[in-house]
LOMI-871438 format. One record per atom (N, C-alpha, C): residue in one letter; x, y negated, z negated. Coordinates in steps of 0.05 Angstrom, whole numbers, plus 5000, padded with zeros to 4 digits. Example, Ala and Ser with C-alpha at 12.3 -4.5 7.8 and 13.67 -1.06 7.14 Angstrom:
2
A 5264 5114 4844
A 5246 5090 4844
A 5264 5066 4844
S 5257 5045 4858
S 5273 5021 4857
S 5258 4999 4843
! end
This chain:
218
X 2595 7614 9025
X 2610 7620 9001
X 2613 7650 8998
X 2634 7656 8981
X 2638 7684 8974
X 2650 7684 8946
X 2636 7698 8927
X 2646 7699 8899
X 2651 7671 8888
X 2633 7652 8893
X 2634 7625 8883
X 2657 7608 8895
X 2669 7618 8917
X 2690 7603 8931
X 2679 7595 8958
X 2684 7570 8966
X 2676 7561 8993
X 2695 7573 9013
X 2685 7578 9037
X 2701 7591 9058
X 2704 7572 9082
X 2729 7568 9090
X 2736 7551 9112
X 2740 7568 9138
X 2734 7556 9161
X 2739 7568 9187
X 2722 7594 9192
X 2699 7595 9180
X 2680 7617 9186
X 2665 7610 9211
X 2663 7628 9230
X 2648 7623 9255
X 2619 7625 9249
X 2604 7604 9256
X 2575 7603 9253
X 2563 7602 9281
X 2546 7622 9287
X 2537 7625 9315
X 2506 7626 9315
X 2495 7609 9332
X 2466 7611 9337
X 2462 7630 9360
X 2453 7654 9353
X 2451 7676 9373
X 2431 7669 9395
X 2411 7653 9389
X 2391 7646 9409
X 2400 7626 9429
X 2415 7605 9420
X 2425 7584 9438
X 2454 7589 9446
X 2468 7608 9433
X 2496 7613 9437
X 2514 7590 9430
X 2504 7571 9414
X 2521 7549 9404
X 2538 7559 9380
X 2562 7549 9378
X 2581 7559 9358
X 2594 7535 9344
X 2599 7538 9318
X 2614 7518 9303
X 2630 7533 9281
X 2645 7519 9266
X 2661 7530 9244
X 2656 7515 9218
X 2659 7528 9196
X 2657 7514 9170
X 2682 7498 9165
X 2679 7475 9151
X 2702 7458 9145
X 2714 7467 9118
X 2733 7450 9108
X 2747 7458 9083
X 2729 7459 9059
X 2705 7448 9061
X 2685 7449 9039
X 2665 7472 9044
X 2669 7487 9065
X 2650 7508 9071
X 2625 7498 9085
X 2625 7473 9093
X 2601 7461 9105
X 2601 7463 9135
X 2578 7462 9147
X 2576 7463 9177
X 2550 7450 9185
X 2549 7441 9210
X 2525 7430 9222
X 2520 7444 9248
X 2495 7455 9251
X 2489 7470 9275
X 2459 7466 9282
X 2454 7458 9307
X 2426 7455 9316
X 2412 7482 9317
X 2387 7483 9306
X 2373 7508 9306
X 2343 7503 9303
X 2327 7523 9309
X 2298 7522 9307
X 2288 7545 9290
X 2262 7544 9284
X 2250 7565 9269
X 2252 7592 9284
X 2259 7613 9269
X 2263 7640 9279
X 2289 7645 9294
X 2306 7624 9295
X 2333 7628 9307
X 2349 7647 9289
X 2365 7664 9302
X 2383 7682 9287
X 2411 7669 9285
X 2420 7666 9260
X 2446 7653 9256
X 2466 7674 9245
X 2489 7677 9258
X 2509 7696 9249
X 2533 7682 9236
X 2544 7694 9215
X 2567 7683 9202
X 2589 7704 9204
X 2611 7697 9217
X 2632 7717 9223
X 2660 7708 9214
X 2673 7726 9199
X 2701 7723 9192
X 2712 7751 9190
X 2736 7756 9202
X 2746 7783 9204
X 2750 7797 9177
X 2754 7780 9156
X 2759 7792 9129
X 2733 7796 9113
X 2710 7789 9125
X 2685 7791 9111
X 2664 7806 9128
X 2644 7817 9114
X 2623 7831 9128
X 2606 7811 9144
X 2599 7818 9169
X 2583 7801 9185
X 2556 7796 9172
X 2548 7770 9170
X 2522 7763 9157
X 2504 7750 9178
X 2479 7759 9179
X 2460 7747 9197
X 2434 7740 9182
X 2423 7716 9189
X 2398 7708 9177
X 2379 7697 9199
X 2353 7699 9194
X 2334 7687 9212
X 2321 7663 9198
X 2323 7640 9211
X 2314 7615 9198
X 2284 7614 9196
X 2275 7605 9173
X 2246 7601 9168
X 2241 7571 9168
X 2216 7564 9169
X 2208 7535 9168
X 2218 7523 9142
X 2217 7538 9120
X 2227 7528 9094
X 2257 7522 9094
X 2272 7539 9108
X 2301 7535 9111
X 2306 7508 9124
X 2292 7503 9146
X 2297 7478 9161
X 2288 7453 9146
X 2266 7456 9131
X 2256 7433 9116
X 2275 7426 9093
X 2287 7447 9081
X 2306 7443 9059
X 2332 7429 9069
X 2338 7434 9095
X 2362 7422 9108
X 2388 7433 9098
X 2392 7433 9072
X 2417 7445 9060
X 2411 7472 9049
X 2428 7491 9055
X 2425 7518 9045
X 2452 7531 9039
X 2452 7549 9020
X 2477 7563 9013
X 2475 7592 9023
X 2495 7599 9039
X 2497 7626 9050
X 2521 7641 9037
X 2516 7664 9027
X 2538 7680 9015
X 2545 7704 9033
X 2570 7710 9036
X 2579 7733 9051
X 2598 7749 9034
X 2599 7775 9039
X 2615 7793 9022
X 2641 7800 9035
X 2662 7799 9019
X 2689 7806 9029
X 2692 7836 9033
X 2706 7843 9055
X 2710 7871 9060
X 2730 7883 9040
X 2725 7907 9030
X 2745 7919 9012
X 2771 7925 9027
X 2793 7921 9012
X 2819 7925 9024
X 2825 7955 9025
X 2830 7966 9049
X 2835 7994 9051
X 2865 7999 9050
X 2873 8018 9032
X 2901 8025 9029
X 2908 8047 9049
X 2927 8042 9066
X 2935 8062 9085
X 2951 8084 9072
X 2948 8108 9083
X 2963 8131 9073
X 2993 8127 9076
X 3008 8133 9055
X 3037 8130 9056
X 3049 8157 9065
X 3064 8156 9086
X 3078 8180 9097
X 3108 8176 9096
X 3122 8194 9083
X 3151 8193 9081
X 3163 8212 9102
X 3179 8201 9119
X 3192 8217 9140
X 3222 8214 9139
X 3236 8234 9148
X 3265 8233 9150
X 3272 8214 9173
X 3290 8196 9167
X 3299 8176 9187
X 3327 8183 9196
X 3331 8185 9222
X 3357 8190 9233
X 3371 8163 9237
X 3396 8161 9229
X 3412 8137 9232
X 3423 8134 9260
X 3419 8110 9272
X 3430 8105 9298
X 3459 8094 9295
X 3478 8113 9295
X 3505 8105 9291
X 3515 8088 9314
X 3505 8092 9338
X 3514 8076 9360
X 3506 8047 9356
X 3482 8043 9344
X 3473 8015 9338
X 3492 8002 9317
X 3501 8018 9297
X 3519 8008 9277
X 3546 7999 9289
X 3555 8014 9309
X 3580 8006 9323
X 3577 7980 9337
X 3553 7976 9350
X 3548 7951 9364
X 3546 7928 9345
X 3535 7933 9321
X 3533 7912 9301
X 3561 7903 9291
X 3579 7923 9287
X 3606 7917 9279
X 3620 7900 9301
X 3615 7907 9326
X 3627 7892 9348
X 3617 7864 9348
X 3591 7860 9342
X 3580 7833 9341
X 3593 7817 9319
X 3598 7829 9296
X 3610 7814 9274
X 3639 7806 9281
X 3653 7824 9295
X 3680 7817 9304
X 3680 7794 9323
X 3660 7793 9341
X 3658 7771 9360
X 3653 7745 9346
X 3636 7746 9325
X 3630 7722 9310
X 3655 7711 9296
X 3671 7729 9285
X 3696 7721 9272
X 3715 7708 9292
X 3716 7720 9316
X 3734 7709 9337
X 3725 7681 9345
X 3698 7677 9347
X 3688 7650 9354
X 3694 7630 9332
X 3691 7639 9307
X 3697 7621 9284
X 3726 7613 9284
X 3744 7631 9288
X 3772 7625 9288
X 3779 7606 9311
X 3767 7611 9334
X 3772 7594 9357
X 3763 7565 9352
X 3740 7563 9338
X 3728 7536 9333
X 3745 7520 9314
X 3761 7534 9297
X 3777 7521 9277
X 3806 7515 9287
X 3812 7522 9312
X 3838 7515 9323
X 3839 7485 9329
X 3863 7473 9325
X 3866 7445 9330
X 3863 7439 9360
X 3847 7419 9367
X 3843 7411 9395
X 3848 7382 9397
X 3857 7374 9421
X 3862 7345 9426
X 3835 7332 9431
X 3827 7314 9413
X 3800 7302 9417
X 3798 7285 9442
X 3820 7277 9453
X 3818 7261 9477
X 3818 7276 9503
X 3818 7303 9501
X 3819 7319 9525
X 3794 7337 9526
X 3779 7336 9547
X 3756 7354 9551
X 3764 7377 9567
X 3766 7401 9555
X 3775 7425 9570
X 3751 7442 9579
X 3726 7431 9576
X 3703 7445 9586
X 3691 7466 9568
X 3703 7471 9544
X 3693 7490 9525
X 3673 7477 9506
X 3656 7494 9493
X 3637 7484 9474
X 3645 7493 9446
X 3649 7474 9429
X 3657 7481 9402
X 3636 7498 9388
X 3644 7520 9375
X 3626 7538 9361
X 3607 7552 9381
X 3615 7553 9406
X 3598 7566 9426
X 3597 7596 9421
X 3574 7608 9428
X 3571 7637 9425
X 3559 7649 9451
X 3568 7672 9458
X 3557 7686 9481
X 3532 7701 9473
X 3509 7687 9475
X 3484 7698 9466
X 3475 7722 9483
X 3481 7721 9509
X 3474 7743 9527
X 3488 7769 9518
X 3514 7766 9512
X 3529 7789 9503
X 3519 7800 9476
X 3513 7781 9458
X 3503 7789 9432
X 3477 7803 9434
X 3459 7793 9452
X 3433 7806 9455
X 3436 7834 9466
X 3454 7838 9485
X 3458 7864 9496
X 3470 7883 9476
X 3489 7873 9460
X 3501 7890 9439
X 3481 7899 9419
X 3464 7881 9411
X 3445 7887 9390
X 3422 7905 9399
X 3410 7898 9422
X 3385 7911 9429
X 3386 7928 9454
X 3401 7920 9474
X 3402 7935 9499
X 3374 7940 9510
X 3368 7965 9516
X 3342 7972 9527
X 3320 7974 9506
X 3326 7969 9481
X 3305 7970 9460
X 3284 7949 9465
X 3291 7926 9477
X 3271 7905 9482
X 3251 7915 9503
X 3261 7931 9523
X 3242 7942 9543
X 3223 7961 9530
X 3233 7978 9511
X 3215 7997 9498
X 3194 7983 9481
X 3202 7961 9468
X 3183 7946 9452
X 3161 7934 9470
X 3169 7923 9493
X 3150 7911 9511
X 3130 7932 9521
X 3140 7956 9528
X 3122 7977 9536
X 3104 7987 9514
X 3113 7986 9490
X 3096 7995 9467
X 3073 7976 9464
X 3077 7950 9468
X 3055 7930 9466
X 3035 7935 9488
X 3045 7941 9512
X 3028 7945 9535
X 3010 7970 9532
X 3019 7989 9515
X 3004 8014 9512
X 2984 8013 9489
X 2980 7990 9476
X 2960 7988 9455
X 2932 7993 9466
X 2917 8010 9453
X 2890 8016 9463
X 2870 7996 9454
X 2852 7987 9472
X 2832 7968 9465
X 2814 7978 9443
X 2807 8004 9443
X 2789 8015 9423
X 2800 8012 9395
X 2827 8014 9392
X 2839 8011 9366
X 2837 7982 9356
X 2841 7963 9375
X 2840 7934 9368
X 2811 7928 9359
X 2791 7937 9374
X 2763 7931 9368
X 2756 7944 9341
X 2764 7969 9336
X 2758 7982 9311
X 2770 7969 9287
X 2794 7957 9290
X 2807 7943 9268
X 2795 7916 9262
X 2782 7903 9282
X 2771 7877 9279
X 2742 7876 9270
X 2728 7898 9275
X 2699 7899 9267
X 2693 7924 9252
X 2676 7921 9231
X 2669 7945 9216
X 2646 7960 9228
X 2639 7982 9216
X 2618 7999 9227
X 2591 7985 9228
X 2586 7967 9209
X 2561 7952 9207
X 2557 7935 9232
X 2578 7924 9243
X 2577 7907 9267
X 2566 7923 9290
X 2576 7948 9293
X 2568 7965 9316
X 2540 7975 9313
X 2532 7982 9288
X 2506 7994 9284
X 2484 7974 9282
X 2489 7950 9270
X 2468 7930 9266
X 2468 7909 9288
X 2492 7898 9294
X 2493 7876 9314
X 2491 7887 9342
X 2505 7908 9348
X 2504 7920 9375
X 2483 7941 9378
X 2470 7949 9356
X 2448 7968 9356
X 2457 7995 9368
X 2480 8004 9360
X 2490 8030 9369
X 2486 8050 9346
X 2483 8075 9353
X 2482 8096 9333
X 2511 8101 9323
X 2513 8110 9298
X 2539 8115 9286
X 2556 8134 9302
X 2543 8155 9312
X 2557 8175 9328
X 2564 8166 9356
X 2554 8142 9364
X 2560 8132 9391
X 2584 8113 9391
X 2593 8104 9368
X 2614 8083 9367
X 2639 8092 9381
X 2649 8116 9375
X 2674 8124 9387
X 2672 8127 9418
X 2649 8138 9427
X 2645 8140 9456
X 2642 8113 9469
X 2629 8094 9455
X 2627 8067 9466
X 2654 8054 9469
X 2671 8056 9449
X 2697 8044 9450
X 2715 8056 9472
X 2712 8082 9476
X 2726 8095 9498
X 2715 8085 9525
X 2689 8080 9526
X 2676 8069 9550
X 2689 8041 9556
X 2693 8025 9535
X 2706 7999 9538
X 2735 8002 9547
X 2748 8022 9536
X 2777 8026 9541
X 2783 8031 9570
X 2764 8043 9585
X 2767 8049 9613
X 2761 8025 9631
X 2751 8003 9619
X 2745 7979 9634
X 2770 7962 9637
X 2779 7956 9661
X 2803 7939 9665
X 2800 7912 9652
X 2776 7902 9648
X 2772 7876 9636
X 2781 7876 9607
X 2779 7899 9593
X 2788 7901 9565
X 2818 7897 9563
X 2833 7907 9583
X 2862 7903 9583
X 2869 7874 9586
X 2853 7859 9603
X 2858 7831 9607
X 2854 7815 9582
X 2834 7823 9566
X 2829 7809 9541
X 2852 7812 9521
X 2864 7836 9520
X 2886 7841 9503
X 2911 7825 9511
X 2914 7821 9537
X 2938 7807 9548
X 2934 7777 9547
X 2909 7767 9546
X 2904 7738 9547
X 2911 7726 9520
X 2930 7707 9520
X 2938 7694 9495
X 2916 7676 9483
X 2896 7668 9500
X 2875 7651 9490
X 2851 7667 9479
X 2853 7694 9479
X 2831 7710 9469
X 2829 7707 9438
X 2804 7708 9428
X 2800 7707 9399
X 2777 7725 9392
X 2769 7725 9367
X 2748 7743 9358
X 2721 7738 9372
X 2715 7713 9378
X 2690 7708 9392
X 2690 7719 9420
X 2713 7717 9434
X 2715 7728 9461
X 2711 7758 9459
X 2724 7771 9439
X 2722 7800 9436
X 2693 7808 9429
X 2680 7792 9411
X 2653 7798 9403
X 2633 7796 9427
X 2637 7775 9444
X 2619 7772 9467
X 2623 7794 9487
X 2649 7802 9491
X 2654 7824 9509
X 2641 7850 9500
X 2644 7856 9474
X 2632 7881 9463
X 2601 7880 9465
X 2590 7857 9461
X 2560 7855 9464
X 2551 7861 9492
X 2565 7849 9512
X 2558 7853 9540
X 2562 7883 9548
X 2584 7894 9539
X 2590 7922 9546
X 2570 7941 9532
X 2560 7934 9509
X 2541 7951 9495
X 2515 7953 9512
X 2508 7931 9525
X 2484 7931 9543
X 2489 7950 9566
X 2513 7949 9578
X 2520 7966 9600
X 2520 7996 9591
X 2531 8000 9567
X 2533 8027 9556
X 2505 8039 9552
X 2487 8023 9540
X 2460 8033 9535
X 2446 8039 9561
X 2450 8021 9581
X 2437 8025 9607
X 2447 8050 9621
X 2474 8055 9618
X 2486 8077 9631
X 2478 8104 9618
X 2470 8103 9593
X 2463 8127 9578
X 2433 8130 9574
X 2417 8113 9587
X 2388 8115 9585
X 2379 8137 9604
X 2363 8156 9593
X 2353 8178 9609
X 2326 8169 9621
X 2325 8167 9647
X 2300 8159 9660
X 2281 8183 9662
! end
């Protein structure tokens, strides 16, 4: 629960057994656990909550867990001068003229008994796409490919996750995320359509072990 409201689709993780479940529409869940098991409650809009089960918790069987919602951060508003793409406007006008031409053609009388191979109300979508966007689609694709893993991770997890769950020092977080950014595996996670918060969390946990080992002074 949070602020007296039940929470659906919260990830509930037994850290000891690595078993995972989700809360239902009533905020309820069932998860096998033993005394001293660490249970994590994760939702990207809420602070990560962790509890260690006691014998009393297990004997009670039903328990209420509350998690706190993250404060909404307002991004800085920056006003910039925008240059108008007049070439794009010309292409838009050409598109509208093509649409009018298609509409007029579709309203011409045709002999219903003759198939002349044309499609009524047909539109040249390839031409329209080129007129509208041209190489802008290529630039958009490249922009997605250039997204940094460290930015994705920082936006999905708060500082508490890195310092408490991953046991990193506050001043190590940026260096750790840069360490992950150089790993080719992090790029694969961003490109994988099946990736989710749990996959990202597991990856960060494993990389934190590598990072600590690499930075341990013998």
